[in-house]
Backbone and ligand atoms as CSV (ligand in chain L), in Angstrom:
chain,resi,resn,atom,element,x,y,z
A,1,UNK,N,N,2.391,106.841,-146.010
A,1,UNK,CA,C,2.374,108.213,-145.480
A,1,UNK,C,C,1.146,108.435,-144.612
A,2,UNK,N,N,-0.030,108.035,-145.189
A,2,UNK,CA,C,-1.305,108.158,-144.466
A,2,UNK,C,C,-1.291,107.358,-143.177
A,3,UNK,N,N,-0.684,106.131,-143.265
A,3,UNK,CA,C,-0.665,105.269,-142.072
A,3,UNK,C,C,0.206,105.858,-140.986
A,4,UNK,N,N,1.361,106.437,-141.395
A,4,UNK,CA,C,2.260,106.989,-140.372
A,4,UNK,C,C,1.653,108.232,-139.730
A,5,UNK,N,N,0.839,108.960,-140.546
A,5,UNK,CA,C,0.149,110.121,-139.968
A,5,UNK,C,C,-0.866,109.652,-138.923
A,6,UNK,N,N,-1.579,108.570,-139.309
A,6,UNK,CA,C,-2.580,108.021,-138.383
A,6,UNK,C,C,-1.899,107.552,-137.096
A,7,UNK,N,N,-0.710,106.925,-137.271
A,7,UNK,CA,C,0.041,106.420,-136.117
A,7,UNK,C,C,0.465,107.585,-135.207
A,8,UNK,N,N,0.965,108.656,-135.869
A,8,UNK,CA,C,1.384,109.839,-135.103
A,8,UNK,C,C,0.206,110.417,-134.329
A,9,UNK,N,N,-0.960,110.466,-135.017
A,9,UNK,CA,C,-2.150,111.008,-134.365
A,9,UNK,C,C,-2.539,110.160,-133.172
A,10,UNK,N,N,-2.441,108.830,-133.343
A,10,UNK,CA,C,-2.808,107.925,-132.243
A,10,UNK,C,C,-1.895,108.146,-131.045
A,11,UNK,N,N,-0.585,108.297,-131.357
A,11,UNK,CA,C,0.373,108.509,-130.268
A,11,UNK,C,C,0.077,109.831,-129.549
A,12,UNK,N,N,-0.176,110.877,-130.350
A,12,UNK,CA,C,-0.485,112.191,-129.753
A,12,UNK,C,C,-1.739,112.111,-128.889
A,13,UNK,N,N,-2.736,111.364,-129.405
A,13,UNK,CA,C,-3.995,111.219,-128.664
A,13,UNK,C,C,-3.731,110.514,-127.335
A,14,UNK,N,N,-2.892,109.477,-127.417
A,14,UNK,CA,C,-2.589,108.720,-126.190
A,14,UNK,C,C,-1.885,109.615,-125.166
A,15,UNK,N,N,-0.935,110.421,-125.665
A,15,UNK,CA,C,-0.211,111.324,-124.755
A,15,UNK,C,C,-1.190,112.328,-124.125
A,16,UNK,N,N,-2.070,112.879,-124.992
A,16,UNK,CA,C,-3.040,113.860,-124.481
A,16,UNK,C,C,-3.928,113.231,-123.417
A,17,UNK,N,N,-4.428,112.002,-123.724
A,17,UNK,CA,C,-5.295,111.315,-122.750
A,17,UNK,C,C,-4.556,111.101,-121.434
A,18,UNK,N,N,-3.281,110.704,-121.578
A,18,UNK,CA,C,-2.451,110.462,-120.387
A,18,UNK,C,C,-2.330,111.722,-119.554
A,19,UNK,N,N,-2.088,112.840,-120.242
A,19,UNK,CA,C,-1.952,114.116,-119.513
A,19,UNK,C,C,-3.257,114.491,-118.823
A,20,UNK,N,N,-4.381,114.293,-119.567
A,20,UNK,CA,C,-5.691,114.641,-118.994
A,20,UNK,C,C,-5.941,113.773,-117.761
A,21,UNK,N,N,-5.673,112.460,-117.909
A,21,UNK,CA,C,-5.939,111.557,-116.781
A,21,UNK,C,C,-5.064,111.874,-115.584
A,22,UNK,N,N,-3.759,112.133,-115.844
A,22,UNK,CA,C,-2.890,112.433,-114.690
A,22,UNK,C,C,-3.294,113.757,-114.068
A,23,UNK,N,N,-3.802,114.674,-114.911
A,23,UNK,CA,C,-4.328,115.936,-114.383
A,23,UNK,C,C,-5.492,115.681,-113.453
A,24,UNK,N,N,-6.385,114.759,-113.833
A,24,UNK,CA,C,-7.540,114.424,-112.995
A,24,UNK,C,C,-7.084,113.812,-111.690
A,25,UNK,N,N,-6.058,112.939,-111.791
A,25,UNK,CA,C,-5.559,112.302,-110.571
A,25,UNK,C,C,-5.021,113.344,-109.609
A,26,UNK,N,N,-4.268,114.315,-110.175
A,26,UNK,CA,C,-3.726,115.371,-109.326
A,26,UNK,C,C,-4.858,116.137,-108.661
A,27,UNK,N,N,-5.925,116.343,-109.430
A,27,UNK,CA,C,-7.052,117.087,-108.899
A,27,UNK,C,C,-7.653,116.324,-107.715
A,28,UNK,N,N,-7.781,114.985,-107.889
A,28,UNK,CA,C,-8.357,114.185,-106.805
A,28,UNK,C,C,-7.468,114.191,-105.571
A,29,UNK,N,N,-6.142,114.341,-105.784
A,29,UNK,CA,C,-5.225,114.297,-104.646
A,29,UNK,C,C,-5.151,115.634,-103.887
A,30,UNK,N,N,-5.796,116.680,-104.421
A,30,UNK,CA,C,-5.835,117.960,-103.710
A,30,UNK,C,C,-6.402,117.727,-102.319
A,31,UNK,N,N,-5.811,118.336,-101.278
A,31,UNK,CA,C,-6.352,118.126,-99.942
A,31,UNK,C,C,-7.783,118.659,-99.835
A,32,UNK,N,N,-8.609,117.953,-99.078
A,32,UNK,CA,C,-10.001,118.340,-98.918
A,32,UNK,C,C,-10.097,119.410,-97.827
A,33,UNK,N,N,-10.389,120.640,-98.232
A,33,UNK,CA,C,-10.457,121.722,-97.238
A,33,UNK,C,C,-11.902,122.137,-96.965
A,34,UNK,N,N,-12.856,121.256,-97.292
A,34,UNK,CA,C,-14.270,121.649,-97.145
A,34,UNK,C,C,-14.636,121.910,-95.682
A,35,UNK,N,N,-14.065,121.125,-94.756
A,35,UNK,CA,C,-14.381,121.352,-93.340
A,35,UNK,C,C,-13.804,122.698,-92.891
A,36,UNK,N,N,-12.575,122.983,-93.328
A,36,UNK,CA,C,-11.926,124.272,-93.022
A,36,UNK,C,C,-12.815,125.435,-93.464
A,37,UNK,N,N,-13.377,125.315,-94.670
A,37,UNK,CA,C,-14.243,126.383,-95.183
A,37,UNK,C,C,-15.526,126.478,-94.367
A,38,UNK,N,N,-16.084,125.303,-93.995
A,38,UNK,CA,C,-17.318,125.303,-93.189
A,38,UNK,C,C,-17.107,125.952,-91.819
A,39,UNK,N,N,-15.873,125.874,-91.324
A,39,UNK,CA,C,-15.580,126.451,-90.002
A,39,UNK,C,C,-15.274,127.951,-90.104
A,40,UNK,N,N,-15.255,128.492,-91.318
A,40,UNK,CA,C,-15.026,129.932,-91.495
A,40,UNK,C,C,-13.564,130.293,-91.612
A,41,UNK,N,N,-12.772,129.349,-92.114
A,41,UNK,CA,C,-11.319,129.547,-92.306
A,41,UNK,C,C,-10.644,129.888,-90.969
A,42,UNK,N,N,-9.392,130.367,-91.037
A,42,UNK,CA,C,-8.651,130.526,-89.779
A,42,UNK,C,C,-9.313,131.542,-88.850
A,43,UNK,N,N,-9.882,132.616,-89.403
A,43,UNK,CA,C,-10.494,133.641,-88.534
A,43,UNK,C,C,-11.750,133.091,-87.857
A,44,UNK,N,N,-12.506,132.261,-88.572
A,44,UNK,CA,C,-13.690,131.629,-87.969
A,44,UNK,C,C,-13.275,130.682,-86.849
A,45,UNK,N,N,-12.208,129.917,-87.091
A,45,UNK,CA,C,-11.708,128.977,-86.082
A,45,UNK,C,C,-11.190,129.750,-84.863
A,46,UNK,N,N,-10.511,130.881,-85.118
A,46,UNK,CA,C,-10.001,131.702,-84.002
A,46,UNK,C,C,-11.166,132.196,-83.137
A,47,UNK,N,N,-12.294,132.560,-83.759
A,47,UNK,CA,C,-13.469,132.989,-82.978
A,47,UNK,C,C,-14.020,131.840,-82.141
A,48,UNK,N,N,-14.061,130.651,-82.734
A,48,UNK,CA,C,-14.568,129.477,-82.014
A,48,UNK,C,C,-13.687,129.210,-80.791
A,49,UNK,N,N,-12.365,129.266,-80.993
A,49,UNK,CA,C,-11.432,128.975,-79.888
A,49,UNK,C,C,-11.554,130.040,-78.794
A,50,UNK,N,N,-11.799,131.278,-79.196
A,50,UNK,CA,C,-11.983,132.343,-78.195
A,50,UNK,C,C,-13.217,132.042,-77.342
A,51,UNK,N,N,-14.325,131.687,-78.006
A,51,UNK,CA,C,-15.548,131.357,-77.251
A,51,UNK,C,C,-15.340,130.112,-76.399
A,52,UNK,N,N,-14.554,129.168,-76.918
A,52,UNK,CA,C,-14.238,127.963,-76.137
A,52,UNK,C,C,-13.527,128.359,-74.838
A,53,UNK,N,N,-12.611,129.298,-74.930
A,53,UNK,CA,C,-11.866,129.736,-73.740
A,53,UNK,C,C,-12.808,130.299,-72.670
A,54,UNK,N,N,-13.784,131.121,-73.082
A,54,UNK,CA,C,-14.755,131.666,-72.118
A,54,UNK,C,C,-15.558,130.537,-71.473
A,55,UNK,N,N,-15.948,129.558,-72.281
A,55,UNK,CA,C,-16.736,128.442,-71.748
A,55,UNK,C,C,-15.911,127.614,-70.759
A,56,UNK,N,N,-14.618,127.443,-71.066
A,56,UNK,CA,C,-13.730,126.677,-70.168
A,56,UNK,C,C,-13.645,127.381,-68.805
A,57,UNK,N,N,-13.456,128.692,-68.847
A,57,UNK,CA,C,-13.326,129.462,-67.597
A,57,UNK,C,C,-14.573,129.302,-66.727
A,58,UNK,N,N,-15.750,129.173,-67.366
A,58,UNK,CA,C,-17.011,129.046,-66.617
A,58,UNK,C,C,-17.332,127.609,-66.222
A,59,UNK,N,N,-16.513,126.652,-66.647
A,59,UNK,CA,C,-16.855,125.239,-66.431
A,59,UNK,C,C,-16.027,124.658,-65.283
A,60,UNK,N,N,-16.694,124.435,-64.148
A,60,UNK,CA,C,-16.000,123.954,-62.948
A,60,UNK,C,C,-15.436,122.536,-63.096
A,61,UNK,N,N,-15.843,121.821,-64.125
A,61,UNK,CA,C,-15.300,120.466,-64.320
A,61,UNK,C,C,-13.849,120.537,-64.812
A,62,UNK,N,N,-13.481,121.645,-65.479
A,62,UNK,CA,C,-12.143,121.693,-66.088
A,62,UNK,C,C,-11.351,122.980,-65.841
A,63,UNK,N,N,-11.999,124.034,-65.314
A,63,UNK,CA,C,-11.269,125.318,-65.268
A,63,UNK,C,C,-10.031,125.308,-64.369
A,64,UNK,N,N,-10.021,124.443,-63.361
A,64,UNK,CA,C,-8.854,124.413,-62.462
A,64,UNK,C,C,-7.586,124.041,-63.236
A,65,UNK,N,N,-7.734,123.138,-64.224
A,65,UNK,CA,C,-6.576,122.685,-65.016
A,65,UNK,C,C,-5.946,123.844,-65.814
A,66,UNK,N,N,-6.783,124.812,-66.161
A,66,UNK,CA,C,-6.318,125.870,-67.059
A,66,UNK,C,C,-5.782,127.100,-66.330
A,67,UNK,N,N,-5.813,127.022,-64.984
A,67,UNK,CA,C,-5.347,128.183,-64.195
A,67,UNK,C,C,-3.903,128.506,-64.528
A,68,UNK,N,N,-3.629,129.776,-64.816
A,68,UNK,CA,C,-2.254,130.226,-65.012
A,68,UNK,C,C,-1.635,129.895,-66.357
A,69,UNK,N,N,-2.417,129.394,-67.309
A,69,UNK,CA,C,-1.821,129.079,-68.617
A,69,UNK,C,C,-1.571,130.366,-69.405
A,70,UNK,N,N,-0.724,130.256,-70.402
A,70,UNK,CA,C,-0.482,131.377,-71.316
A,70,UNK,C,C,-1.633,131.367,-72.338
A,71,UNK,N,N,-2.631,132.232,-72.102
A,71,UNK,CA,C,-3.870,132.202,-72.881
A,71,UNK,C,C,-3.613,132.477,-74.372
A,72,UNK,N,N,-2.751,133.464,-74.664
A,72,UNK,CA,C,-2.483,133.826,-76.066
A,72,UNK,C,C,-1.840,132.650,-76.802
A,73,UNK,N,N,-0.919,131.976,-76.120
A,73,UNK,CA,C,-0.233,130.835,-76.744
A,73,UNK,C,C,-1.208,129.677,-76.972
A,74,UNK,N,N,-2.048,129.398,-75.961
A,74,UNK,CA,C,-3.041,128.330,-76.086
A,74,UNK,C,C,-3.982,128.644,-77.253
A,75,UNK,N,N,-4.448,129.890,-77.303
A,75,UNK,CA,C,-5.388,130.292,-78.348
A,75,UNK,C,C,-4.777,130.115,-79.734
A,76,UNK,N,N,-3.553,130.596,-79.896
A,76,UNK,CA,C,-2.928,130.536,-81.213
A,76,UNK,C,C,-2.595,129.086,-81.615
A,77,UNK,N,N,-2.090,128.305,-80.654
A,77,UNK,CA,C,-1.739,126.917,-80.992
A,77,UNK,C,C,-2.964,126.050,-81.268
A,78,UNK,N,N,-4.010,126.209,-80.462
A,78,UNK,CA,C,-5.209,125.392,-80.708
A,78,UNK,C,C,-5.870,125.809,-82.030
A,79,UNK,N,N,-5.841,127.103,-82.326
A,79,UNK,CA,C,-6.412,127.574,-83.599
A,79,UNK,C,C,-5.655,126.952,-84.775
A,80,UNK,N,N,-4.328,126.973,-84.708
A,80,UNK,CA,C,-3.524,126.360,-85.781
A,80,UNK,C,C,-3.797,124.868,-85.894
A,81,UNK,N,N,-3.927,124.220,-84.734
A,81,UNK,CA,C,-4.145,122.770,-84.755
A,81,UNK,C,C,-5.477,122.434,-85.424
A,82,UNK,N,N,-6.546,123.155,-85.047
A,82,UNK,CA,C,-7.870,122.885,-85.620
A,82,UNK,C,C,-7.915,123.273,-87.097
A,83,UNK,N,N,-7.157,124.327,-87.445
A,83,UNK,CA,C,-7.065,124.760,-88.841
A,83,UNK,C,C,-6.419,123.649,-89.685
A,84,UNK,N,N,-5.296,123.144,-89.214
A,84,UNK,CA,C,-4.586,122.081,-89.947
A,84,UNK,C,C,-5.447,120.818,-90.035
A,85,UNK,N,N,-6.048,120.463,-88.905
A,85,UNK,CA,C,-6.854,119.241,-88.812
A,85,UNK,C,C,-8.077,119.285,-89.731
A,86,UNK,N,N,-8.580,120.492,-89.986
A,86,UNK,CA,C,-9.771,120.613,-90.825
A,86,UNK,C,C,-9.401,120.762,-92.309
A,87,UNK,N,N,-8.099,120.697,-92.610
A,87,UNK,CA,C,-7.669,120.749,-94.006
A,87,UNK,C,C,-7.227,122.128,-94.444
A,88,UNK,N,N,-7.038,123.032,-93.498
A,88,UNK,CA,C,-6.632,124.394,-93.830
A,88,UNK,C,C,-5.122,124.534,-93.990
A,89,UNK,N,N,-4.685,125.711,-94.482
A,89,UNK,CA,C,-3.259,125.918,-94.778
A,89,UNK,C,C,-2.462,126.374,-93.552
A,90,UNK,N,N,-2.621,125.687,-92.440
A,90,UNK,CA,C,-1.893,126.062,-91.217
A,90,UNK,C,C,-0.994,124.906,-90.811
A,91,UNK,N,N,-0.008,125.236,-90.006
A,91,UNK,CA,C,0.870,124.176,-89.495
A,91,UNK,C,C,0.952,124.317,-87.984
A,92,UNK,N,N,0.498,123.286,-87.273
A,92,UNK,CA,C,0.552,123.306,-85.818
A,92,UNK,C,C,2.008,123.272,-85.368
A,93,UNK,N,N,2.402,124.247,-84.545
A,93,UNK,CA,C,3.795,124.271,-84.099
A,93,UNK,C,C,3.898,124.210,-82.574
A,94,UNK,N,N,2.775,123.800,-81.937
A,94,UNK,CA,C,2.783,123.673,-80.476
A,94,UNK,C,C,3.426,122.373,-80.035
A,95,UNK,N,N,3.307,122.112,-78.746
A,95,UNK,CA,C,3.931,120.905,-78.187
A,95,UNK,C,C,3.136,119.648,-78.521
A,96,UNK,N,N,3.789,118.526,-78.354
A,96,UNK,CA,C,3.176,117.226,-78.584
A,96,UNK,C,C,2.012,117.023,-77.600
A,97,UNK,N,N,0.901,116.473,-78.085
A,97,UNK,CA,C,-0.310,116.342,-77.262
A,97,UNK,C,C,-0.088,115.512,-75.994
A,98,UNK,N,N,0.661,114.414,-76.155
A,98,UNK,CA,C,0.906,113.538,-75.001
A,98,UNK,C,C,1.743,114.275,-73.958
A,99,UNK,N,N,2.769,114.947,-74.453
A,99,UNK,CA,C,3.676,115.690,-73.560
A,99,UNK,C,C,2.916,116.736,-72.737
A,100,UNK,N,N,2.028,117.479,-73.424
A,100,UNK,CA,C,1.302,118.573,-72.761
A,100,UNK,C,C,0.330,118.041,-71.712
A,101,UNK,N,N,-0.405,116.970,-72.045
A,101,UNK,CA,C,-1.544,116.583,-71.219
A,101,UNK,C,C,-1.283,115.453,-70.228
A,102,UNK,N,N,-0.221,114.686,-70.454
A,102,UNK,CA,C,-0.049,113.471,-69.643
A,102,UNK,C,C,-0.025,113.704,-68.139
A,103,UNK,N,N,0.610,114.777,-67.690
A,103,UNK,CA,C,0.757,114.970,-66.242
A,103,UNK,C,C,-0.474,115.635,-65.621
A,104,UNK,N,N,-1.502,115.923,-66.435
A,104,UNK,CA,C,-2.667,116.659,-65.909
A,104,UNK,C,C,-3.697,115.756,-65.246
A,105,UNK,N,N,-3.584,114.455,-65.423
A,105,UNK,CA,C,-4.554,113.541,-64.827
A,105,UNK,C,C,-5.963,113.744,-65.361
A,106,UNK,N,N,-6.079,113.970,-66.649
A,106,UNK,CA,C,-7.383,114.268,-67.272
A,106,UNK,C,C,-8.281,113.025,-67.284
A,107,UNK,N,N,-9.505,113.190,-66.749
A,107,UNK,CA,C,-10.453,112.070,-66.697
A,107,UNK,C,C,-11.307,112.042,-67.970
A,108,UNK,N,N,-12.048,110.933,-68.148
A,108,UNK,CA,C,-12.959,110.837,-69.298
A,108,UNK,C,C,-13.977,111.973,-69.255
A,109,UNK,N,N,-14.487,112.237,-68.030
A,109,UNK,CA,C,-15.482,113.299,-67.869
A,109,UNK,C,C,-14.913,114.640,-68.318
A,110,UNK,N,N,-13.646,114.882,-67.984
A,110,UNK,CA,C,-13.032,116.154,-68.366
A,110,UNK,C,C,-12.801,116.230,-69.877
A,111,UNK,N,N,-12.403,115.113,-70.457
A,111,UNK,CA,C,-12.221,115.087,-71.913
A,111,UNK,C,C,-13.557,115.412,-72.586
A,112,UNK,N,N,-14.626,114.724,-72.102
A,112,UNK,CA,C,-15.948,114.962,-72.691
A,112,UNK,C,C,-16.408,116.393,-72.468
A,113,UNK,N,N,-16.047,116.970,-71.298
A,113,UNK,CA,C,-16.446,118.345,-70.987
A,113,UNK,C,C,-15.824,119.307,-71.996
A,114,UNK,N,N,-14.558,119.059,-72.346
A,114,UNK,CA,C,-13.907,119.944,-73.310
A,114,UNK,C,C,-14.563,119.813,-74.689
A,115,UNK,N,N,-14.872,118.557,-75.067
A,115,UNK,CA,C,-15.526,118.334,-76.362
A,115,UNK,C,C,-16.897,119.027,-76.376
A,116,UNK,N,N,-17.614,118.911,-75.253
A,116,UNK,CA,C,-18.941,119.536,-75.140
A,116,UNK,C,C,-18.823,121.063,-75.295
A,117,UNK,N,N,-17.839,121.650,-74.643
A,117,UNK,CA,C,-17.647,123.103,-74.755
A,117,UNK,C,C,-17.262,123.518,-76.171
A,118,UNK,N,N,-16.489,122.674,-76.839
A,118,UNK,CA,C,-16.128,122.982,-78.223
A,118,UNK,C,C,-17.381,122.974,-79.102
A,119,UNK,N,N,-18.267,121.998,-78.850
A,119,UNK,CA,C,-19.521,121.940,-79.614
A,119,UNK,C,C,-20.360,123.193,-79.348
A,120,UNK,N,N,-20.433,123.589,-78.062
A,120,UNK,CA,C,-21.184,124.806,-77.712
A,120,UNK,C,C,-20.596,126.033,-78.407
A,121,UNK,N,N,-19.259,126.109,-78.424
A,121,UNK,CA,C,-18.590,127.249,-79.068
A,121,UNK,C,C,-18.897,127.260,-80.567
A,122,UNK,N,N,-18.957,126.078,-81.176
A,122,UNK,CA,C,-19.289,126.010,-82.612
A,122,UNK,C,C,-20.746,126.416,-82.837
A,123,UNK,N,N,-21.644,125.983,-81.912
A,123,UNK,CA,C,-23.061,126.398,-81.976
A,123,UNK,C,C,-23.148,127.910,-81.989
A,124,UNK,N,N,-22.415,128.535,-81.042
A,124,UNK,CA,C,-22.446,129.998,-80.905
A,124,UNK,C,C,-21.986,130.689,-82.188
A,125,UNK,N,N,-21.166,129.977,-82.966
A,125,UNK,CA,C,-20.653,130.554,-84.213
A,125,UNK,C,C,-21.398,130.041,-85.450
A,126,UNK,N,N,-22.592,129.467,-85.192
A,126,UNK,CA,C,-23.481,129.005,-86.279
A,126,UNK,C,C,-22.838,128.014,-87.242
A,127,UNK,N,N,-22.000,127.137,-86.698
A,127,UNK,CA,C,-21.396,126.094,-87.534
A,127,UNK,C,C,-22.430,124.969,-87.703
A,128,UNK,N,N,-22.684,124.516,-88.927
A,128,UNK,CA,C,-23.669,123.451,-89.129
A,128,UNK,C,C,-23.302,122.185,-88.330
A,129,UNK,N,N,-24.338,121.492,-87.842
A,129,UNK,CA,C,-24.112,120.306,-86.999
A,129,UNK,C,C,-23.208,119.283,-87.682
A,130,UNK,N,N,-23.404,119.071,-88.985
A,130,UNK,CA,C,-22.588,118.073,-89.690
A,130,UNK,C,C,-21.104,118.445,-89.619
A,131,UNK,N,N,-20.805,119.734,-89.740
A,131,UNK,CA,C,-19.405,120.186,-89.670
A,131,UNK,C,C,-18.874,120.026,-88.244
A,132,UNK,N,N,-19.712,120.308,-87.258
A,132,UNK,CA,C,-19.307,120.111,-85.852
A,132,UNK,C,C,-18.883,118.656,-85.642
A,133,UNK,N,N,-19.720,117.742,-86.143
A,133,UNK,CA,C,-19.434,116.320,-85.970
A,133,UNK,C,C,-18.154,115.905,-86.694
A,134,UNK,N,N,-17.937,116.496,-87.870
A,134,UNK,CA,C,-16.717,116.164,-88.634
A,134,UNK,C,C,-15.477,116.565,-87.843
A,135,UNK,N,N,-15.522,117.740,-87.187
A,135,UNK,CA,C,-14.353,118.195,-86.425
A,135,UNK,C,C,-14.132,117.298,-85.199
A,136,UNK,N,N,-15.222,117.004,-84.481
A,136,UNK,CA,C,-15.099,116.151,-83.289
A,136,UNK,C,C,-14.508,114.794,-83.687
A,137,UNK,N,N,-14.961,114.267,-84.819
A,137,UNK,CA,C,-14.467,112.964,-85.291
A,137,UNK,C,C,-12.953,113.008,-85.517
A,138,UNK,N,N,-12.460,114.142,-86.008
A,138,UNK,CA,C,-11.013,114.256,-86.268
A,138,UNK,C,C,-10.219,114.445,-84.978
A,139,UNK,N,N,-10.890,114.885,-83.909
A,139,UNK,CA,C,-10.187,115.082,-82.632
A,139,UNK,C,C,-10.111,113.794,-81.823
A,140,UNK,N,N,-11.097,112.903,-82.044
A,140,UNK,CA,C,-11.180,111.707,-81.204
A,140,UNK,C,C,-9.915,110.841,-81.194
A,141,UNK,N,N,-9.198,110.708,-82.318
A,141,UNK,CA,C,-7.965,109.891,-82.264
A,141,UNK,C,C,-6.934,110.421,-81.267
A,142,UNK,N,N,-7.075,111.667,-80.815
A,142,UNK,CA,C,-6.114,112.231,-79.850
A,142,UNK,C,C,-6.421,111.773,-78.424
A,143,UNK,N,N,-7.583,111.173,-78.250
A,143,UNK,CA,C,-8.033,110.783,-76.909
A,143,UNK,C,C,-6.984,109.999,-76.123
A,144,UNK,N,N,-6.366,108.956,-76.706
A,144,UNK,CA,C,-5.385,108.184,-75.923
A,144,UNK,C,C,-4.189,109.024,-75.461
A,145,UNK,N,N,-3.857,110.084,-76.194
A,145,UNK,CA,C,-2.713,110.923,-75.810
A,145,UNK,C,C,-3.082,111.948,-74.742
A,146,UNK,N,N,-4.369,112.218,-74.582
A,146,UNK,CA,C,-4.794,113.313,-73.707
A,146,UNK,C,C,-5.293,112.830,-72.344
A,147,UNK,N,N,-6.061,111.734,-72.343
A,147,UNK,CA,C,-6.604,111.274,-71.053
A,147,UNK,C,C,-5.478,110.702,-70.195
A,148,UNK,N,N,-5.759,110.670,-68.897
A,148,UNK,CA,C,-4.766,110.154,-67.946
A,148,UNK,C,C,-4.669,108.638,-68.077
A,149,UNK,N,N,-3.440,108.129,-68.133
A,149,UNK,CA,C,-3.283,106.673,-68.282
A,149,UNK,C,C,-3.381,105.958,-66.942
L,1,HEM,C1,C,-9.470,116.784,-78.009
L,1,HEM,C2,C,-9.141,117.365,-76.904
L,1,HEM,C3,C,-8.002,118.341,-76.733
L,1,HEM,C4,C,-7.222,118.973,-77.668
L,1,HEM,C5,C,-7.299,118.865,-79.185
L,1,HEM,C6,C,-6.280,119.799,-76.960
L,1,HEM,C7,C,-5.348,120.606,-77.574
L,1,HEM,C8,C,-4.452,121.408,-76.898
L,1,HEM,C9,C,-3.481,122.260,-77.523
L,1,HEM,C10,C,-3.265,122.415,-79.023
L,1,HEM,C11,C,-2.784,122.875,-76.563
L,1,HEM,C12,C,-1.643,123.907,-76.754
L,1,HEM,C13,C,-0.290,123.227,-76.650
L,1,HEM,C14,C,0.842,124.230,-76.705
L,1,HEM,O1,O,0.619,125.416,-76.494
L,1,HEM,O2,O,2.003,123.808,-76.962
L,1,HEM,C15,C,-3.336,122.431,-75.304
L,1,HEM,C16,C,-2.903,122.861,-74.076
L,1,HEM,C17,C,-3.583,122.617,-72.913
L,1,HEM,N1,N,-4.600,121.718,-72.735
L,1,HEM,FE1,FE,-5.490,120.642,-74.147
L,1,HEM,N2,N,-6.488,119.655,-75.626
L,1,HEM,C18,C,-7.530,118.777,-75.446
L,1,HEM,C19,C,-8.071,118.377,-74.248
L,1,HEM,C20,C,-7.769,118.924,-73.050
L,1,HEM,C21,C,-8.473,118.647,-71.816
L,1,HEM,C22,C,-9.635,117.670,-71.685
L,1,HEM,C23,C,-7.896,119.420,-70.853
L,1,HEM,C24,C,-8.224,119.538,-69.394
L,1,HEM,C25,C,-9.377,119.317,-68.877
L,1,HEM,C26,C,-6.831,120.167,-71.478
L,1,HEM,C27,C,-6.014,121.057,-70.845
L,1,HEM,C28,C,-5.010,121.786,-71.434
L,1,HEM,C29,C,-4.198,122.776,-70.727
L,1,HEM,C30,C,-4.338,123.184,-69.245
L,1,HEM,C31,C,-3.296,123.292,-71.654
L,1,HEM,C32,C,-2.219,124.372,-71.436
L,1,HEM,C33,C,-0.922,123.740,-71.029
L,1,HEM,C34,C,0.177,124.771,-70.860
L,1,HEM,O3,O,0.202,125.784,-71.584
L,1,HEM,O4,O,1.029,124.524,-70.025
L,1,HEM,N3,N,-6.773,119.836,-72.805
L,1,HEM,N4,N,-4.339,121.533,-75.554
């Protein structure tokens, strides 16, 4: 009787440990939204994108490309994209990056100019340098789809 009780206890303990461990695993698999929080969530990102737009308009290296665009659509889509990319609860629903940019003939200098303006916009919004770098790092894989081939 005593042995079977001990056996039952061991089994229960094993099940409990299993549940605790799988709970920990689930916790580790939670998406990392720390960058999203550092950027000030979606409203903070929307402010950054707004300031980016002003900087683009003033930048002769790239402003010609943006002439006549739908500003509200660009603002909302880029905000969603940066929100999703930083681990936030947004879903980018704009066009494919290659499709949008391929016919623009974007040079390396222009790509860098946009990245530079994004950094300036983040500076203006007091985003810590480490967070700025984290966002730029996540954008870099898009480079082959955006620059002119
Ligand atoms: C990492 C760099 C870049 C990212 C993440 C990015 C992202 C985006 C996004 C999300 C859109 C909106 C797409 C849509 O509304 O469906 C867009 C549109 C646009 N992008 Fe970029 N872009 C980048 C670089 C550039 C560069 C370097 C230029 C030009 C110098 C540029 C010019 C444009 C223009 C003109 C549009 C508007 C197109 C239209 O509405 O017809 N982008 N971009």
